[in-house]
C-alpha positions in Angstrom: -57.5 296.7 -75.1 -57.5 293.0 -74.2 -54.2 292.4 -76.0 -52.6 295.2 -74.0 -54.1 294.0 -70.8 -52.6 290.6 -71.5 -49.2 292.1 -72.1 -49.4 294.1 -68.8 -50.6 291.0 -66.9 -48.0 288.6 -68.4 -45.0 290.9 -68.2 -46.0 292.4 -64.9 -46.6 289.1 -63.2 -43.1 287.9 -64.2 -41.6 291.0 -62.5 -43.9 290.6 -59.5 -42.8 287.0 -59.1 -39.2 288.0 -59.2 -39.7 290.6 -56.5 -41.8 288.1 -54.5 -39.1 285.5 -54.6 -36.3 287.9 -53.7 -38.2 289.4 -50.7 -39.6 286.1 -49.5 -36.1 284.5 -49.5 -34.5 287.3 -47.5 -37.4 287.2 -45.0 -37.2 283.5 -44.6 -33.4 283.5 -44.1 -33.6 286.3 -41.5 -31.8 288.9 -43.6 -34.3 291.7 -43.6 -31.5 294.3 -43.5 -31.0 293.4 -47.2 -34.5 294.3 -48.2 -33.8 298.0 -48.6 -31.1 297.6 -51.3 -33.3 295.1 -53.1 -36.3 297.5 -53.1 -33.9 300.3 -54.2 -32.9 298.2 -57.2 -36.6 297.4 -58.0 -37.6 301.1 -57.8 -34.6 302.2 -60.1 -35.6 299.5 -62.6 -39.2 300.6 -62.7 -38.2 304.3 -63.1 -35.9 303.3 -65.9 -38.7 301.4 -67.7 -41.0 304.4 -67.4 -38.4 306.7 -68.6 -37.7 304.5 -71.6 -41.4 304.4 -72.4 -41.7 308.2 -72.2 -38.6 308.6 -74.4 -40.1 306.3 -77.1 -43.5 308.0 -76.9 -42.5 311.7 -76.9 -39.2 311.5 -78.6 -40.7 310.0 -81.8 -43.1 312.9 -82.1 -40.3 315.2 -83.2 -39.5 313.1 -86.2 -40.8 313.3 -89.7 -43.6 311.0 -90.8 -41.1 308.7 -92.7 -38.7 308.6 -89.7 -41.6 307.8 -87.3 -42.7 304.9 -89.5 -39.1 303.7 -89.9 -38.5 303.9 -86.1 -41.9 302.3 -85.3 -41.3 299.4 -87.7 -37.8 298.8 -86.6 -38.6 298.8 -82.9 -41.6 296.6 -83.5 -39.4 293.9 -85.0 -36.9 294.3 -82.1 -39.8 294.1 -79.6 -41.2 290.9 -81.1 -37.7 289.4 -81.1 -37.3 290.2 -77.4 -40.8 289.0 -76.3 -40.4 285.8 -78.3 -37.1 285.1 -76.5 -38.8 285.9 -73.2 -41.8 283.6 -73.6 -39.6 280.7 -74.7 -37.2 281.3 -71.8 -40.0 281.5 -69.2 -41.6 278.4 -70.8 -38.5 276.4 -69.9 -37.5 278.0 -66.6 -40.8 278.7 -64.8 -40.4 275.6 -62.6 -36.8 276.6 -61.6 -37.2 280.4 -61.4 -37.1 280.4 -57.6 -33.9 278.4 -57.1 -32.2 280.4 -59.9 -32.9 283.7 -58.3 -32.1 282.5 -54.9 -28.7 281.4 -56.1 -28.0 284.8 -57.6 -29.1 286.5 -54.4 -26.8 284.4 -52.2 -23.8 285.5 -54.3 -25.0 289.1 -54.1 -25.3 288.9 -50.3 -21.6 287.9 -50.1 -20.5 290.8 -52.3 -22.4 293.5 -50.4 -25.1 296.1 -50.7 -24.2 297.3 -54.2 -24.4 293.8 -55.6 -27.9 293.4 -54.1 -29.1 296.6 -55.8 -27.6 295.4 -59.1 -29.2 292.0 -58.8 -32.6 293.3 -58.1 -32.2 296.0 -60.8 -31.2 293.5 -63.5 -33.9 291.0 -62.5 -36.7 293.5 -62.7 -35.1 295.9 -65.2 -35.0 293.4 -68.0 -38.7 292.7 -67.7 -39.5 296.4 -67.4 -37.6 297.4 -70.6 -39.0 294.5 -72.6 -42.5 295.5 -71.4 -42.1 299.2 -72.2 -40.8 298.4 -75.7 -43.4 295.8 -76.5 -46.3 297.9 -75.1 -45.1 300.9 -77.1 -45.0 298.8 -80.3 -48.4 297.2 -79.6 -50.0 300.6 -79.0 -48.5 301.9 -82.2 -49.8 298.9 -84.1 -53.3 299.4 -82.6 -53.6 302.8 -84.3 -56.1 303.7 -81.5 -56.3 307.4 -80.8 -58.1 306.8 -77.5 -56.5 305.8 -74.2 -57.9 302.3 -74.4 -54.5 300.5 -75.0 -52.8 302.3 -72.2 -55.7 301.7 -69.8 -55.5 298.0 -70.7 -51.8 297.9 -69.9 -52.2 299.7 -66.6 -55.0 297.4 -65.6 -52.9 294.4 -66.5 -50.0 295.7 -64.5 -52.2 296.4 -61.5 -53.6 292.9 -61.7 -50.1 291.5 -61.8 -49.1 293.5 -58.7 -52.1 292.3 -56.8 -51.5 288.6 -57.8 -47.8 289.0 -56.8 -48.8 290.3 -53.4 -51.3 287.4 -52.9 -48.6 285.0 -54.0 -46.3 286.3 -51.3 -49.0 286.0 -48.7 -49.8 282.5 -49.8 -53.4 283.5 -50.5 -53.2 282.4 -54.1 -51.7 279.3 -55.7 -51.5 279.0 -59.5 -49.9 276.4 -61.7 -47.3 278.8 -63.1 -46.2 276.4 -65.8 -49.7 276.3 -67.3 -50.3 280.0 -66.8 -47.2 280.9 -68.7 -48.0 278.3 -71.4 -51.4 279.7 -72.2 -50.6 283.4 -71.8 -47.3 282.9 -73.7 -49.2 281.3 -76.6 -51.7 284.2 -76.7 -48.7 286.6 -76.6 -47.1 284.9 -79.6 -50.4 285.5 -81.5 -50.3 289.2 -80.4 -46.6 289.4 -81.4 -47.4 288.1 -84.9 -49.8 291.0 -85.4 -47.3 293.5 -84.0 -44.6 292.1 -86.4 -46.9 292.3 -89.4 -47.8 295.9 -88.6 -44.1 296.7 -88.0 -43.4 295.7 -91.6 -46.4 297.8 -92.7 -44.7 300.8 -91.0 -41.4 299.9 -92.8 -43.4 299.9 -96.1 -44.9 303.3 -95.3 -41.4 304.6 -94.6 -40.4 303.4 -98.1 -37.8 300.9 -96.7 -39.2 297.8 -98.2 -41.8 297.1 -100.9 -45.0 299.1 -101.4 -48.5 299.4 -100.0 -50.4 298.8 -103.2 -49.6 295.1 -103.4 -52.6 293.9 -101.2 -53.1 290.3 -100.3 -56.8 290.8 -99.9 -59.3 293.6 -99.0 -62.3 292.6 -96.9 -63.0 296.1 -95.6 -66.5 296.0 -96.8 -67.2 292.8 -94.8 -65.2 293.8 -91.7 -65.2 297.7 -91.6 -62.3 298.9 -89.5 -64.6 301.4 -87.7 -67.2 298.7 -86.8 -67.3 297.3 -83.3 -66.1 293.8 -84.4 -63.4 295.4 -86.6 -62.2 297.4 -83.7 -62.3 294.3 -81.5 -60.3 292.2 -83.9 -57.8 295.1 -84.3 -57.5 295.5 -80.5 -57.1 291.8 -79.8 -55.2 290.4 -82.8 -54.0 293.6 -84.6 -56.1 292.5 -87.5 -56.1 294.5 -90.6 -58.8 294.0 -93.3 -56.5 295.1 -96.2 -53.0 293.7 -95.4 -50.2 293.7 -98.0 -48.7 290.5 -99.3 -45.6 291.1 -97.3 -47.6 291.5 -94.1 -49.5 288.2 -94.6 -46.2 286.4 -95.5 -44.4 287.8 -92.4 -47.3 287.0 -90.1 -47.6 283.4 -91.4 -43.8 282.7 -91.4 -43.6 283.9 -87.8 -46.8 282.6 -86.2 -46.8 279.0 -87.5 -43.3 277.9 -86.5 -43.2 280.0 -83.3 -46.5 278.8 -82.0 -45.8 275.2 -83.0 -42.4 275.3 -81.2 -43.8 277.0 -78.2 -46.6 274.6 -77.6 -44.3 271.5 -78.2 -43.0 269.7 -75.1 -39.7 271.2 -73.9 -36.9 269.9 -71.7 -38.0 266.4 -72.0 -35.8 263.4 -71.4 -36.4 259.7 -71.0 -36.6 257.7 -67.8 -37.4 254.1 -67.1 -40.8 253.5 -65.8 -42.2 250.4 -64.2 -42.1 247.3 -66.4 -38.9 248.5 -68.2 -40.8 250.9 -70.5 -39.7 254.4 -71.2 -41.7 257.5 -70.5 -41.1 261.1 -71.3 -40.6 263.5 -68.5 -40.7 267.2 -69.1 -40.4 270.5 -67.4 -44.1 271.0 -67.6 -45.0 268.0 -65.4 -46.4 268.8 -62.0 -47.0 272.4 -60.9 -44.9 275.5 -60.3 -47.2 276.8 -57.6 -44.5 277.5 -55.0 -42.5 280.2 -56.9 -41.4 282.0 -53.7 -44.6 281.6 -51.7 -43.3 278.7 -49.7 -40.2 280.8 -48.8 -42.5 283.4 -47.2 -43.8 280.9 -44.7 
């Protein structure tokens, strides 16, 4: 449940910040008449994401077992690829998100109402589709028959909406660069588990390898039905009896991805006092004002 809460919080907060920046900028510049098309684009994007999630959930039930596993495994790989790109992109652009969106909004204002709808739709829709796909893949990997994973996602999204509203009102100020660094790092760990389970699905579908070649089996020490086995499964997608392929894929993804993600990004060199050089990066300082200052 925690892993799904993290997904909902992280992805939902990105979308909330996008909306916060767009609305705050229009309010500050006295162009409130443009708020309606922006909200129209946001609503359409949310409905599209919900429709996409429903299509994945209910559409896959009509397939054979092998087809379900093949679809689940393939989409899990795609979802991990998208979320990995997203966390690295946000890692680099968190500090400049406000100015980037405001520039796109200025161009859309010149082009008219339709362009405003499209701008808001694309800005929020991308996050929504990525969230729907990754949440679906994560829920599939959890193999949890209860509503726990979905409840975690909903709670995460609700938390993100509340934080976005507080951001807009200026009641909350968070160092966004650090927030996206830590949550992004945890999301990479979650993605590694989703990717490994995606390959497990592909093995069950008979696409690659077999399920008999186990790397280890510690089911007796960590029973899947125990509270701690369930906790590890829910947080890290841990499996006590993974195949060699799963362990290999998990390691080959997690080690380089987490190492690159936590490394300094966007750094250059500038002259400090005394003629020495110092590194300056995109993570220096804070990114607290992502749209909140525009609301004032």
